[in-house]
Structures are given as structure tokens and as C-alpha cells.
C-alpha positions as CSV (number, residue, x, y, z in Angstrom):
1,M,16.1,10.5,48.7
2,K,18.3,7.0,49.0
3,P,21.6,7.5,46.1
4,V,20.7,5.6,43.3
5,N,23.0,2.5,43.1
6,F,23.9,2.5,39.5
7,K,25.2,-1.5,39.5
8,V,21.5,-2.4,40.4
9,L,20.3,0.4,37.5
10,V,22.9,-0.9,35.2
11,L,21.9,-5.1,35.6
12,T,18.7,-4.4,35.3
13,I,18.0,-2.8,32.2
14,S,20.9,-5.0,31.2
15,I,18.5,-8.1,32.0
16,L,15.0,-6.1,30.3
17,T,16.9,-5.5,27.6
18,T,18.7,-9.4,26.4
19,N,15.1,-10.1,27.5
20,Y,12.9,-7.8,25.2
21,S,15.5,-7.8,22.4
22,P,14.0,-10.2,19.6
23,L,10.8,-7.7,20.3
24,F,13.0,-4.6,19.4
25,A,16.1,-6.4,16.8
26,Q,13.7,-8.5,15.0
27,S,16.7,-11.1,14.6
28,D,14.5,-14.2,12.9
29,V,13.4,-11.4,10.5
30,P,14.6,-13.2,6.9
31,A,17.7,-10.9,5.5
32,P,17.4,-9.2,2.7
33,A,17.7,-10.6,-1.2
34,P,21.6,-9.7,-2.4
35,K,21.3,-8.4,-5.9
36,Q,20.1,-10.5,-8.7
37,S,23.7,-12.2,-10.3
38,Q,22.7,-14.2,-13.4
39,S,19.5,-13.5,-15.6
40,V,16.1,-16.2,-14.3
41,Y,13.8,-17.3,-17.1
42,L,10.3,-18.8,-15.9
43,T,9.2,-21.0,-18.8
44,H,5.6,-22.4,-19.5
45,A,3.4,-20.6,-17.0
46,T,0.0,-18.6,-17.7
47,I,1.3,-15.2,-17.2
48,H,-1.3,-11.6,-16.4
49,I,0.9,-9.2,-17.5
50,G,-1.5,-6.7,-15.1
51,N,-3.3,-4.7,-17.1
52,G,-5.2,-7.1,-18.4
53,K,-3.7,-9.0,-20.7
54,V,-2.8,-12.5,-20.2
55,L,0.4,-15.3,-21.9
56,Q,-0.2,-19.3,-22.2
57,N,2.7,-21.6,-22.1
58,A,4.9,-18.0,-22.3
59,T,8.0,-17.2,-20.7
60,I,9.5,-14.2,-19.0
61,G,13.0,-13.0,-18.3
62,F,15.4,-10.6,-16.3
63,E,18.3,-9.9,-15.4
64,N,20.0,-6.7,-13.4
65,G,16.8,-6.5,-11.9
66,K,14.9,-5.6,-15.3
67,I,12.7,-7.4,-17.9
68,I,14.2,-9.1,-20.6
69,F,12.7,-11.5,-22.4
70,L,8.1,-11.9,-22.4
71,E,6.8,-14.2,-25.3
72,E,4.1,-16.5,-25.4
73,N,4.8,-20.4,-26.7
74,P,9.0,-19.0,-27.0
75,V,11.3,-21.2,-29.1
76,F,15.0,-20.8,-27.6
77,K,18.5,-22.5,-29.5
78,T,19.6,-25.0,-27.7
79,D,22.4,-23.4,-27.5
80,E,21.4,-19.8,-26.3
81,P,23.1,-19.2,-22.2
82,M,19.8,-18.5,-21.1
83,G,21.2,-18.3,-17.2
84,K,19.3,-19.6,-14.8
85,V,15.6,-21.9,-15.8
86,I,12.8,-21.9,-13.1
87,D,10.2,-24.4,-15.1
88,C,6.5,-23.2,-14.4
89,T,4.6,-25.3,-15.7
90,G,0.8,-25.2,-14.5
91,K,1.8,-22.3,-12.3
92,Q,0.5,-18.3,-12.9
93,I,3.4,-15.3,-13.2
94,Y,1.7,-12.8,-11.9
95,P,3.6,-8.8,-11.3
96,G,3.7,-8.2,-7.4
97,I,1.0,-6.8,-5.6
98,I,0.4,-3.0,-4.9
99,A,-1.0,-2.5,-1.0
100,A,-2.3,1.5,-1.1
101,N,-2.7,3.6,2.1
102,T,-1.3,0.9,5.0
103,K,0.5,1.4,7.8
104,V,2.5,-1.3,6.9
105,G,6.0,-0.9,8.7
106,L,4.5,2.1,11.0
107,D,3.2,-0.5,13.6
108,E,4.2,-4.1,14.8
109,I,2.3,-4.1,18.0
110,E,-1.2,-2.4,18.3
111,A,-1.1,-3.0,22.0
112,V,2.2,-1.5,22.5
113,R,2.9,2.4,21.4
114,A,6.7,2.6,21.5
115,T,6.1,0.1,18.7
116,N,2.9,2.9,17.0
117,D,5.2,5.5,14.6
118,Y,1.5,6.3,12.0
119,A,0.6,9.3,13.7
120,E,1.9,12.2,14.7
121,V,1.0,14.8,17.6
122,G,-0.9,17.6,16.2
123,N,-3.3,18.9,13.3
124,Y,-1.2,20.0,10.9
125,N,1.5,17.6,10.5
126,P,2.4,17.4,6.1
127,D,5.9,17.9,7.1
128,A,5.2,14.4,9.2
129,R,7.0,11.5,6.5
130,A,6.4,8.4,6.5
131,I,9.3,6.6,5.4
132,I,12.0,7.9,7.9
133,A,9.9,5.7,10.8
134,Y,9.1,3.2,8.3
135,N,11.0,-0.1,10.0
136,T,12.3,-2.6,7.3
137,D,12.7,-5.0,11.0
138,S,9.1,-5.5,11.0
139,R,7.6,-9.3,11.1
140,V,4.7,-8.0,9.9
141,T,6.4,-7.2,7.4
142,P,7.3,-11.2,5.9
143,T,3.8,-12.4,6.3
144,V,2.8,-10.1,4.2
145,R,5.7,-10.3,1.4
146,S,4.7,-14.0,1.8
147,N,0.6,-13.8,0.2
148,G,1.8,-11.7,-2.7
149,V,2.0,-7.8,-1.6
150,L,5.9,-6.8,-2.5
151,F,4.4,-3.0,-2.2
152,A,3.1,-1.0,0.4
153,Q,1.9,2.6,0.2
154,S,3.7,3.3,4.4
155,T,0.6,6.3,5.9
156,P,0.7,8.5,8.1
157,L,-2.9,8.5,9.9
158,Y,-5.1,11.1,12.4
159,G,-4.9,14.7,12.1
160,T,-6.3,16.9,9.9
161,I,-3.4,16.9,7.9
162,S,-1.3,13.1,9.0
163,G,2.1,14.0,6.8
164,T,3.7,12.5,3.8
165,S,3.5,8.7,3.0
166,A,6.0,6.5,0.7
167,V,5.6,4.0,-1.1
168,V,9.2,1.0,-0.4
169,Q,9.9,-2.2,-1.4
170,L,9.6,-4.3,1.4
171,D,12.5,-6.4,1.0
172,A,14.9,-4.2,2.8
173,W,17.8,-3.2,5.0
174,N,16.6,0.4,5.8
175,W,14.3,3.2,4.7
176,E,16.5,4.3,2.1
177,D,16.7,1.3,0.1
178,A,13.2,1.1,1.1
179,L,12.1,4.2,-0.9
180,V,10.4,4.1,-4.3
181,K,9.0,8.0,-4.3
182,E,7.4,9.6,-1.4
183,D,4.6,10.3,-2.9
184,G,2.1,12.7,-1.5
185,V,0.1,14.3,0.9
186,W,-2.7,13.1,3.2
187,L,-5.5,15.3,4.5
188,N,-8.3,13.9,6.7
189,W,-12.2,16.1,5.5
190,P,-14.0,17.2,7.8
191,N,-16.9,14.9,8.8
192,M,-20.2,17.0,8.5
193,R,-22.2,14.4,10.7
194,G,-20.9,13.1,13.6
195,W,-21.9,10.4,16.6
196,D,-23.9,10.9,19.4
197,Y,-21.8,8.6,21.7
198,E,-23.6,9.4,24.9
199,I,-27.2,8.8,23.0
200,S,-25.5,6.3,20.7
201,A,-27.3,7.8,17.4
202,P,-25.9,10.9,14.1
203,K,-25.9,14.3,15.4
204,V,-24.9,16.8,12.7
205,N,-21.2,18.6,12.8
206,K,-22.3,22.5,13.7
207,D,-18.2,23.7,13.1
208,Y,-17.9,21.7,9.4
209,D,-17.7,25.2,7.5
210,K,-15.7,26.8,10.0
211,Q,-12.9,23.0,9.7
212,V,-13.2,23.9,6.1
213,N,-12.4,27.7,6.3
214,A,-9.6,27.0,8.7
215,L,-8.4,24.7,6.2
216,R,-8.7,27.0,3.4
217,D,-6.4,29.8,5.3
218,Y,-4.1,27.1,6.2
219,F,-3.7,25.7,2.3
220,R,-4.0,29.6,1.9
221,D,-0.9,30.9,3.5
222,A,1.1,27.5,2.5
223,K,1.2,28.7,-1.1
224,S,2.3,31.8,-0.1
225,Y,4.7,30.3,1.1
226,A,5.4,28.6,-1.8
227,E,4.7,31.3,-4.4
228,A,7.3,33.4,-2.6
229,G,10.3,31.2,-3.5
230,A,12.7,31.0,-1.3
231,H,12.9,32.1,2.3
232,D,15.3,33.5,5.1
233,K,13.5,31.7,7.5
234,T,12.2,28.0,6.4
235,N,8.9,26.3,7.6
236,L,9.0,22.6,7.3
237,R,5.2,22.2,6.9
238,F,4.7,24.4,3.8
239,E,7.6,23.1,3.0
240,A,6.8,19.6,2.4
241,M,3.8,21.2,0.9
242,R,5.3,23.0,-1.5
243,D,4.9,20.8,-4.4
244,L,1.3,20.2,-4.3
245,F,0.7,22.8,-6.0
246,S,3.3,22.0,-8.8
247,K,1.9,18.7,-9.5
248,A,4.2,17.1,-8.6
249,K,3.1,15.5,-5.5
250,T,-0.9,14.5,-4.5
251,L,-2.8,15.6,-2.5
252,Y,-4.3,12.5,-1.2
253,V,-8.4,13.1,0.6
254,N,-10.3,10.4,3.3
255,V,-13.6,11.7,2.4
256,D,-16.7,8.6,2.1
257,R,-20.1,10.2,1.6
258,V,-21.0,12.4,-1.8
259,K,-21.4,16.9,-0.5
260,E,-18.0,16.5,0.9
261,M,-16.6,14.7,-2.0
262,Q,-17.2,17.0,-4.4
263,H,-16.1,19.5,-0.7
264,A,-13.4,18.2,-1.2
265,I,-13.2,18.4,-5.4
266,A,-14.1,21.6,-5.1
267,F,-11.1,22.7,-3.1
268,A,-8.6,21.2,-4.9
269,E,-9.9,22.8,-8.7
270,E,-9.7,26.2,-6.2
271,F,-5.7,25.5,-5.6
272,N,-4.9,23.2,-8.4
273,L,-4.5,20.3,-6.8
274,H,-3.7,16.8,-8.2
275,L,-6.4,15.0,-5.8
276,V,-7.3,11.6,-5.0
277,I,-10.2,10.8,-2.8
278,S,-9.5,7.5,-0.2
279,G,-11.8,5.9,0.9
280,G,-15.0,6.9,-1.4
281,D,-17.8,4.7,0.2
282,E,-19.7,6.9,-1.8
283,S,-18.1,6.8,-5.2
284,W,-20.3,4.7,-7.0
285,Q,-22.9,7.6,-7.4
286,I,-20.8,10.7,-8.5
287,A,-19.1,7.6,-10.9
288,D,-19.5,10.5,-14.0
289,E,-18.6,13.2,-12.3
290,L,-14.6,11.4,-11.6
291,A,-14.6,10.2,-14.0
292,K,-15.3,13.4,-16.6
293,K,-12.0,15.5,-14.2
294,N,-10.0,12.7,-13.7
295,I,-9.8,11.8,-9.6
296,A,-9.2,8.7,-8.9
297,V,-10.5,6.7,-6.3
298,I,-8.2,4.3,-3.8
299,L,-11.5,2.0,-3.0
300,G,-11.7,1.2,0.8
301,K,-11.5,-3.1,1.5
302,T,-14.7,-4.9,-0.4
303,H,-14.9,-7.4,3.1
304,E,-16.9,-4.5,5.5
305,L,-20.3,-3.4,5.4
306,P,-21.0,0.2,3.8
307,A,-21.3,3.0,6.2
308,S,-24.5,4.2,5.4
309,D,-27.7,1.9,6.8
310,D,-29.6,2.5,3.3
311,A,-27.0,1.0,1.2
312,D,-26.9,-2.1,-0.3
313,I,-25.6,-5.1,1.8
314,D,-23.3,-6.3,-1.2
315,Q,-22.4,-2.8,-1.9
316,Q,-18.9,-2.7,-1.0
317,F,-18.8,-5.7,-3.6
318,K,-20.5,-4.1,-6.6
319,T,-18.3,-0.4,-5.7
320,P,-15.5,-1.6,-7.9
321,S,-17.7,-2.2,-10.9
322,L,-19.9,0.5,-11.3
323,L,-16.7,2.9,-10.7
324,K,-15.0,0.5,-13.4
325,K,-18.2,1.1,-16.0
326,A,-17.7,4.7,-15.4
327,G,-14.2,4.8,-16.6
328,V,-13.0,6.1,-13.0
329,L,-8.9,4.4,-12.3
330,F,-9.7,3.3,-9.2
331,C,-7.7,0.7,-6.5
332,L,-8.0,-1.1,-3.6
333,S,-7.3,-1.0,0.0
334,I,-7.5,-2.2,3.4
335,P,-7.1,1.0,4.6
336,G,-5.1,1.8,7.8
337,G,-4.6,-1.6,8.0
338,F,-0.3,-3.9,8.3
339,W,-1.0,-7.7,9.1
340,Q,-4.0,-7.6,6.7
341,E,-2.9,-6.4,4.0
342,R,-1.9,-10.7,3.4
343,N,-5.2,-9.9,2.6
344,L,-6.0,-8.0,-0.4
345,A,-6.0,-10.3,-3.2
346,F,-9.4,-11.8,-1.5
347,N,-10.9,-8.8,-1.2
348,A,-9.8,-7.9,-5.5
349,G,-11.1,-11.1,-5.5
350,S,-14.4,-10.8,-3.6
351,A,-14.8,-7.5,-6.5
352,A,-14.5,-10.6,-9.1
353,T,-17.5,-11.8,-7.7
354,Y,-19.4,-9.0,-8.1
355,G,-18.8,-7.7,-11.8
356,L,-15.5,-7.3,-12.5
357,S,-13.7,-9.4,-13.9
358,K,-10.3,-11.9,-12.9
359,E,-8.8,-9.8,-14.8
360,D,-9.6,-6.6,-13.7
361,A,-10.1,-7.5,-10.6
362,L,-6.1,-8.3,-10.8
363,T,-5.1,-4.9,-12.2
364,A,-6.8,-3.6,-9.2
365,I,-4.8,-4.0,-7.2
366,T,-1.4,-3.9,-9.3
367,F,-0.9,-1.7,-12.4
368,S,-4.0,1.0,-11.5
369,T,-3.0,1.2,-8.3
370,A,0.7,1.8,-9.6
371,K,-0.4,4.7,-12.0
372,I,-2.9,5.9,-8.8
373,L,0.9,6.9,-6.5
374,G,2.8,7.3,-9.8
375,V,5.3,4.6,-9.9
376,E,3.8,2.5,-13.5
377,N,6.6,3.5,-15.0
378,K,8.7,0.8,-12.4
379,I,5.7,-1.4,-10.8
380,G,2.2,-3.0,-11.4
381,S,2.6,-4.7,-14.6
382,L,5.4,-6.9,-16.6
383,E,6.1,-5.2,-19.5
384,K,9.6,-5.1,-21.2
385,G,12.4,-2.9,-19.0
386,K,10.0,-2.2,-16.4
387,E,11.4,-4.2,-12.9
388,A,10.9,-7.2,-12.6
389,S,8.3,-7.6,-9.5
390,L,7.0,-10.3,-9.5
391,I,5.7,-13.4,-7.6
392,V,4.8,-17.2,-9.1
393,S,1.3,-19.1,-7.2
394,A,0.7,-23.0,-7.6
395,G,-2.8,-21.8,-8.2
396,D,-5.1,-18.7,-8.1
397,V,-3.5,-16.2,-6.2
398,L,-7.2,-14.2,-6.3
399,D,-8.4,-17.1,-4.6
400,M,-8.2,-18.1,-1.0
401,K,-8.5,-21.8,-1.4
402,T,-5.2,-22.2,-4.0
403,S,-3.3,-19.1,-3.6
404,N,-0.2,-20.6,-2.7
405,I,3.3,-18.1,-3.3
406,E,6.3,-20.2,-4.8
407,Y,8.8,-17.3,-5.5
408,S,9.3,-14.0,-5.5
409,F,11.3,-11.0,-6.8
410,I,11.7,-7.7,-6.1
411,S,14.2,-5.8,-9.1
412,G,15.0,-9.6,-9.8
413,R,16.4,-10.6,-6.3
414,Q,14.3,-13.9,-5.0
415,I,12.6,-13.1,-2.1
416,D,12.7,-15.7,1.3
417,L,8.6,-16.1,1.9
418,N,9.5,-17.3,5.4
419,N,8.4,-15.5,7.9
420,K,7.3,-16.3,12.3
421,Q,3.9,-17.6,11.4
422,K,5.2,-20.6,9.3
423,E,8.5,-21.3,11.6
424,L,5.6,-21.6,14.5
425,N,3.2,-23.8,12.0
426,A,5.9,-26.2,11.5
427,K,6.5,-26.5,14.9
428,F,3.2,-27.0,16.2
429,S,3.1,-29.6,13.5
430,K,5.5,-32.1,14.4
431,K,4.2,-31.7,18.4
432,Y,0.7,-32.2,16.4
433,G,1.7,-34.9,14.5
434,V,-0.5,-32.3,12.0
435,N,1.2,-33.6,8.2
């Protein structure tokens, strides 16, 4: 074997690092905004509170990251100090959109494994914390943020127990700055039916009962561990599940079919867990049961075909209004998405054409999401004392034709809305003479 030429090796590494540094360094990502230094007042706007209420010709003011003023048709004294004033006549103000069940910050380039941090090896990984892998230098995040999404629930995927999700704000230097709350553990419920790829037809999962019983045994062990208190030897997986049994954390269960949802509900009741159903494709069929038991649902996207061949072709559009009528707390999501989250508001807009009011559709991506994730005391609606996290649009944020985000604030900090795609658009617009 020839000896290694270390000079050549070092030179090769240097060249590779230089050539590909933009991929990893993300040098063109806008720097996080500095802390709010003066009070800001947005005047003469239509303000959508996020809880169904709308204020006309209203003004919102915030200082030190908190909302301090919110009034319709306010009258100010001419000598009253107001700091920075932005005239928003003809514009719409909304709470920052919250994207639930996403890969935002955990996925960069789907075809490059080294940039995918949303899945851990093995089936039982409650201790896999999404926040540790969260990438604040992602080029994807600014594109999502520029369309009104200011918060995301970064969620691990795959396996039986995927890990622990975290609610993050999308303008931060590092994951510590980004973290709003680590909110719950994610479980992928076994399917009673699968798909046989050899014959291209459905098949029964003969191991379903065995898989559910294995889950039950695992949760029993975890509960016993939690009830025993302190331990000489720490079990990291069971430590991550400890707060489930006190309901300090939520158990999120990915499940779609009625029978499986009912099994998941019975499972959560057996262990006295705070359950939230994610996906819930057929949740409308048991809406009354969900409402009675106060079980919230993170619905999948409306821009998708229903999972069942027997369902109405427009069932995805109708499900939100059916859950609303039954009194179920729900929100809309694009499960497992990251760059796709920029279209979340338009998914809500589609639901608004099938039974939901525009304000209820907005609530389904703001205040309701905040309540399900347990952060409604901070974000999700525009109220005095809450964080000043909001967007200003020249048009209807739920309408892809008119939505145009002009200002964005997270905790009072004005966010840079530039991103790589806008830069490329400006560059090639000049090249081809497009206005």
C-alpha cells in the first residue's frame, strides 16, 4: 500500500470545503433581527385578532417585544410619543402563522442524506430531541417566513416512537434562541391494513395486535420507571417519556383511520395521557366522540386526495368545517413538510371555501394551533400582553393571488423578508428584462 500524501489530502479537503461551503455555511441567509429598541405602532389597518374577531381602522402598538396597545379608531394626542409609526392604510394585519408537524429546520436538501436530521435509527426513540438538530442557518426557513409562517413545530419522523418535537420561532442565531417549547412525544400508530407491492393491492397487517401489545408493554415499563422516582441508573428513553404521565407533555399520535383512532384513544385513556391526533383523515366520522373527550386534531393538508377510495373527492376540503361544527379543536398542517409550509395559508384558504369562515380558517393556522401546542399564552392571537409576533399583508393572506407580506415581526423584532428565491427572481428578472 502506498503511503498517504498528507499534503495532497489536506489540499483536497480544503478545495472541497471551499467549493461546497455555501451549502453548509448558508452565508446568504439573512441575519436574525436585533432586539426591539423602540416602540412600534402600525396604524389604520384591518386587524385580524386570530380568535375570530376583526378590528377595522385599528392600531396595534408594541414595545419590548410585547403588545401594549390595540384599539379600533383610536385617537392620539399630538404630543404623545409613539416611537416608530407605520401607516398600514388598506393593509391587513394577522398573527404570525404557526406550522404544526413539520420538518422545518430538520431537512435541507431531500436528496442529500447529510442534511436530513428528522429521523433516528431504531423504532423507539422518545429521547431523540428535534430541537438539538434544528438548523437555524437553513436556506429554507427564510422562504417559509416570507409567506407569513413565523413559528413551526419541528417534528421527528419514522420509527414507532419518533422522538420529541419542539415549537420554534423562525428567526434565531441558534437552537437555544429558537426554542419556544419542547411540547411532546410522537407515536406512529400501527396500521391495520398495509399495501402489498407485489400484487399492488391492500393487505391485512396480521401483526397489528402484536405491535399494539408491544407498545402497551413499552408504555407500562416507562410509566413504572416514572412512578419509581429517582434511579441509580438513568434510562434516557424513559426519562424522555416521564412528563407524558403527568400530562406535562402531549402524546401526538399519527393515525388516520376510524378504528385505529379509536384504539389510540383507548390506549391514551388506559395510561391517562394527553392525546392529540395527527393526520386524522377520517376524524370527521368520529367528530362527536372527539369533541366529547376533548381530543384535538392536527389535520393534514387540504390540497390532497382523501386516503379512502370510498370518500368524497372533496372530503379534505370539507373535514375542517365538519370538525368545527362538532366542536372539535383542530388546526391545519402540511405533515412532514418543510419548504411546502409556505403554502399553509393557502390550504386554510381552500378550507374557507368549504364551510369554514375566513376567520375560522385563519384561526386554524394561528390560535387553534397555539392552543394545541400549549403556547397560546404567548403567541397565536393579537392581544395585549402577548408577544408581538405578527405579519402585515397588502392583501388577503389566505389568497395566493393577493397575499403579499410587507412586514413581519417576531417578539417585536422586524424580520428581514429577503431569501434566496427572491434574490434569484431579482437577478433573472434583470437578465430577461422582466419588470
